[in-house]
Backbone as CSV, one residue per row, in Angstrom:
resi,resn,N_x,N_y,N_z,CA_x,CA_y,CA_z,C_x,C_y,C_z
1,MET,0.819,-1.225,-0.042,0.068,-0.043,-0.057,0.838,1.337,0.079
2,ASN,1.894,1.384,0.833,2.703,2.453,0.803,3.548,2.734,-0.534
3,LYS,3.957,1.541,-1.117,4.588,1.711,-2.342,3.675,2.338,-3.375
4,LEU,2.385,1.880,-3.380,1.467,2.464,-4.207,1.240,3.893,-4.046
5,LEU,1.053,4.289,-2.902,0.957,5.834,-2.621,2.288,6.509,-2.937
6,ILE,3.404,5.960,-2.685,4.576,6.671,-3.174,4.648,6.711,-4.721
7,LEU,4.200,5.731,-5.331,4.258,5.765,-6.877,3.238,6.801,-7.509
8,ILE,1.879,6.970,-6.857,1.066,7.817,-7.216,1.544,9.320,-6.997
9,GLY,2.150,9.514,-5.791,2.678,10.793,-5.478,3.780,11.237,-6.529
10,VAL,4.681,10.145,-6.948,5.805,10.477,-7.989,5.024,10.848,-9.261
11,LEU,4.040,10.255,-9.716,3.414,10.494,-10.987,2.764,11.882,-10.895
12,ILE,2.201,12.037,-9.763,1.486,13.475,-9.616,2.530,14.522,-9.818
13,LEU,3.491,14.419,-9.119,4.807,15.329,-9.053,5.181,15.427,-10.598
14,GLY,5.468,14.346,-11.265,6.009,14.375,-12.660,5.102,15.084,-13.540
15,VAL,3.865,14.801,-13.352,2.859,15.519,-14.339,2.868,16.989,-14.085
16,GLY,2.899,17.609,-12.811,3.102,18.828,-12.434,4.157,19.390,-13.020
17,VAL,5.483,18.857,-13.043,6.564,19.331,-13.520,6.471,19.508,-15.264
18,LEU,5.887,18.376,-15.727,5.726,18.724,-17.115,4.801,19.672,-17.630
19,PHE,3.726,19.820,-16.715,2.878,20.961,-17.113,3.523,22.233,-16.955
20,PHE,4.354,22.549,-15.959,5.077,23.709,-15.694,6.013,24.088,-16.687
21,LEU,6.670,23.063,-17.233,7.756,23.159,-18.251,7.011,23.371,-19.649
22,ARG,5.866,23.061,-19.879,5.179,23.188,-21.135,4.408,24.497,-21.223
23,THR,4.100,24.998,-19.987,3.235,26.345,-20.014,4.109,27.440,-20.357
24,PRO,3.904,28.249,-21.585,4.663,29.302,-21.930,4.588,30.348,-20.749
25,GLN,5.819,30.752,-20.503,6.003,31.831,-19.550,5.877,33.171,-20.250
26,LYS,5.171,34.167,-19.592,5.108,35.456,-20.241,6.327,36.162,-20.298
27,SER,6.775,36.579,-21.491,7.824,37.330,-21.499,7.786,38.764,-20.764
28,SER,8.840,39.219,-20.663,8.781,40.598,-19.724,8.109,41.628,-20.579
29,ASP,7.480,42.466,-19.846,6.733,43.792,-20.528,7.909,44.591,-20.866
30,ILE,7.595,45.571,-21.803,8.418,46.599,-22.316,8.121,47.890,-21.981
31,THR,9.035,48.906,-21.709,8.977,50.084,-21.264,9.325,51.072,-22.435
32,VAL,8.675,52.079,-23.002,9.041,53.136,-23.697,9.006,54.479,-23.114
33,TYR,9.980,55.148,-23.171,10.151,56.534,-22.549,9.857,57.765,-23.296
34,ILE,9.105,58.473,-22.961,8.801,59.848,-23.737,9.638,60.838,-23.025
35,LYS,10.612,61.386,-23.823,11.434,62.572,-23.312,11.929,63.251,-24.390
36,ASN,11.964,64.598,-24.242,12.402,65.462,-25.357,11.479,65.414,-26.486
37,TYR,10.354,65.027,-26.349,9.225,64.938,-27.539,9.593,63.855,-28.464
38,ALA,10.146,62.590,-27.923,10.373,61.532,-28.737,10.172,60.158,-27.992
39,PHE,9.881,59.117,-28.595,9.678,57.826,-27.964,11.017,56.976,-28.017
40,THR,11.434,56.549,-26.945,12.688,55.788,-26.808,12.499,54.543,-26.049
41,PRO,12.713,53.409,-26.823,13.027,53.198,-28.277,11.765,53.619,-29.181
42,SER,12.137,53.902,-30.333,10.906,54.167,-31.175,10.489,53.178,-32.172
43,THR,11.320,51.933,-32.017,10.723,50.793,-32.743,10.810,49.660,-31.919
44,LEU,9.830,48.793,-31.739,9.880,47.592,-30.861,9.608,46.353,-31.620
45,LYS,10.158,45.332,-31.275,9.695,43.833,-31.867,9.279,43.069,-30.646
46,LEU,8.173,42.571,-30.630,7.613,41.714,-29.580,6.652,40.689,-29.839
47,SER,6.366,39.780,-29.001,5.510,38.708,-29.275,4.137,39.033,-28.781
48,LYS,3.099,38.330,-29.321,1.690,38.488,-28.857,1.756,38.251,-27.540
49,GLY,0.781,39.146,-26.824,0.594,38.881,-25.360,1.592,39.910,-24.600
50,GLN,2.565,40.456,-25.145,3.294,41.235,-24.386,2.767,42.775,-24.246
51,THR,3.030,43.397,-23.186,2.478,44.658,-22.850,3.535,45.755,-22.897
52,VAL,3.241,46.810,-23.628,4.136,48.030,-23.644,3.645,49.091,-22.659
53,THR,4.390,49.639,-21.949,4.175,50.770,-20.944,4.925,51.899,-21.435
54,TRP,4.268,53.046,-21.902,4.809,54.302,-22.242,4.922,55.157,-20.869
55,ILE,5.896,55.735,-20.564,6.024,56.649,-19.300,6.463,57.953,-19.850
56,ASN,5.663,58.973,-19.556,5.957,60.391,-20.070,6.984,61.143,-19.048
57,GLN,8.147,61.482,-19.554,8.993,62.209,-18.766,9.010,63.642,-19.276
58,ASP,8.232,64.024,-20.109,8.153,65.567,-20.486,7.181,66.272,-19.778
59,ILE,7.265,67.466,-19.695,6.354,68.448,-19.125,4.928,68.463,-19.717
60,ALA,5.116,68.311,-21.119,3.991,68.394,-21.972,3.111,67.128,-21.883
61,LYS,1.843,67.195,-22.122,0.999,66.085,-22.039,1.154,65.482,-23.570
62,HIS,0.992,64.090,-23.540,1.082,63.386,-24.872,0.022,62.285,-24.976
63,THR,-0.187,61.725,-26.093,-1.028,60.518,-26.288,-0.265,59.610,-26.939
64,ILE,-0.715,58.407,-26.999,-0.199,57.354,-27.796,-1.463,56.789,-28.605
65,THR,-1.415,57.194,-29.949,-2.336,56.883,-30.894,-2.096,56.079,-32.037
66,ASP,-2.602,54.892,-32.254,-2.337,54.125,-33.227,-2.896,54.569,-34.554
67,ASP,-2.057,54.693,-35.673,-2.521,55.252,-36.901,-3.657,54.698,-37.626
68,LYS,-3.897,53.257,-37.280,-5.110,52.631,-37.723,-6.197,52.672,-36.835
69,GLY,-6.152,53.214,-35.675,-7.326,53.264,-34.725,-7.351,52.065,-33.772
70,SER,-6.397,51.248,-33.686,-6.463,49.958,-32.677,-6.403,50.362,-31.311
71,PHE,-5.754,51.446,-30.905,-5.643,52.004,-29.614,-5.265,53.350,-29.564
72,ASN,-5.796,54.104,-28.458,-5.600,55.425,-28.210,-5.682,55.775,-26.842
73,SER,-4.583,56.272,-26.293,-4.503,56.810,-24.983,-5.245,58.153,-24.744
74,PRO,-5.727,58.380,-23.572,-6.150,59.797,-23.036,-4.753,60.496,-23.078
75,PHE,-4.916,61.911,-22.944,-3.699,62.748,-22.664,-3.118,62.309,-21.435
76,PHE,-1.774,62.203,-21.257,-1.304,61.836,-20.003,0.012,62.732,-19.776
77,GLY,0.289,63.261,-18.472,1.340,64.138,-18.220,2.532,63.443,-17.600
78,LYS,3.405,64.361,-17.098,4.819,63.965,-16.652,4.528,62.882,-15.573
79,ASN,5.308,61.950,-15.613,5.417,60.650,-14.791,4.152,59.890,-14.820
80,GLU,3.168,60.196,-15.624,2.060,59.336,-15.804,2.492,58.192,-16.936
81,LYS,1.588,57.160,-17.021,1.881,55.947,-17.797,0.527,55.642,-18.557
82,PHE,0.873,54.984,-19.726,-0.128,54.326,-20.452,0.332,52.916,-20.829
83,SER,-0.420,51.829,-20.741,-0.120,50.546,-21.133,-1.081,50.002,-22.091
84,TYR,-0.504,49.185,-23.033,-1.533,48.447,-23.960,-0.864,47.017,-24.187
85,THR,-1.593,45.995,-24.276,-1.278,44.769,-24.520,-1.471,44.396,-25.777
86,PHE,-0.661,43.973,-26.629,-0.670,43.616,-28.049,-1.102,41.970,-28.093
87,THR,-2.313,41.929,-28.558,-2.954,40.385,-28.790,-3.049,39.964,-30.026
88,HIS,-2.584,40.833,-31.110,-2.679,40.283,-32.609,-1.409,40.589,-33.253
89,SER,-0.916,39.820,-34.231,0.299,40.014,-34.887,-0.049,41.321,-35.979
90,GLY,1.218,41.816,-36.373,1.095,42.925,-37.262,2.104,44.020,-36.827
91,THR,2.035,45.102,-37.834,2.961,46.110,-37.604,1.878,47.334,-37.180
92,PHE,2.311,48.055,-36.022,1.449,48.946,-35.413,2.308,50.256,-35.372
93,SER,1.897,51.239,-36.273,2.566,52.564,-36.351,1.632,53.415,-35.408
94,TYR,2.304,54.322,-34.532,1.669,55.259,-33.616,2.248,56.432,-33.625
95,HIS,1.626,57.504,-32.992,1.970,59.043,-32.982,1.502,59.533,-31.651
96,CYS,1.890,60.679,-31.541,1.358,61.491,-30.411,0.233,62.590,-31.242
97,GLU,-0.904,62.429,-30.704,-2.055,63.383,-31.180,-1.575,64.932,-31.389
98,PRO,-1.138,65.503,-30.274,-0.886,66.898,-30.430,0.608,67.177,-30.979
99,HIS,1.330,66.186,-31.044,2.755,66.199,-31.691,2.967,65.067,-32.819
100,PRO,2.307,65.273,-33.878,2.426,64.220,-34.867,3.600,63.861,-35.357
101,TYR,4.729,64.653,-35.053,6.017,64.398,-35.568,6.689,63.378,-34.611
102,MET,6.078,63.121,-33.418,6.560,62.067,-32.466,5.926,60.683,-33.025
103,LYS,6.803,59.738,-33.560,6.284,58.591,-34.236,6.967,57.330,-33.545
104,GLY,6.322,56.267,-33.606,6.888,54.932,-33.179,6.325,53.817,-33.972
105,THR,6.890,52.597,-33.870,6.254,51.442,-34.556,6.531,50.192,-33.598
106,VAL,5.455,49.382,-33.548,5.474,48.107,-32.861,5.264,47.043,-33.836
107,GLU,6.262,45.946,-33.901,6.153,44.741,-34.710,5.739,43.641,-33.744
108,VAL,4.671,42.912,-34.089,4.193,41.885,-33.166,4.172,40.637,-34.091
109,ASN,4.907,39.684,-33.498,5.118,38.245,-34.227,4.053,37.470,-33.572
């Protein structure tokens, strides 16, 4: 009886380890800094499911506005943040609404 319980425990532990190893781990999120009226970095390559957080370090308020309308932040000021999780593949070009010369691109695989 004890050997059977040990065998069952080992099997359960083995299945748990296999499940953990096969479960995709979330990649780290990415931060883009807004400083001197520019996005840094301005070009990103990431995987579906990753989140990008933009942090405004300028005094001026900015937006993160997708050129095709997929996402659009409200205006946010110094030390404020906006985050967006990319759930679809593609290339997403974005800009700042009041400062259209500020541009960035996110490529999602």
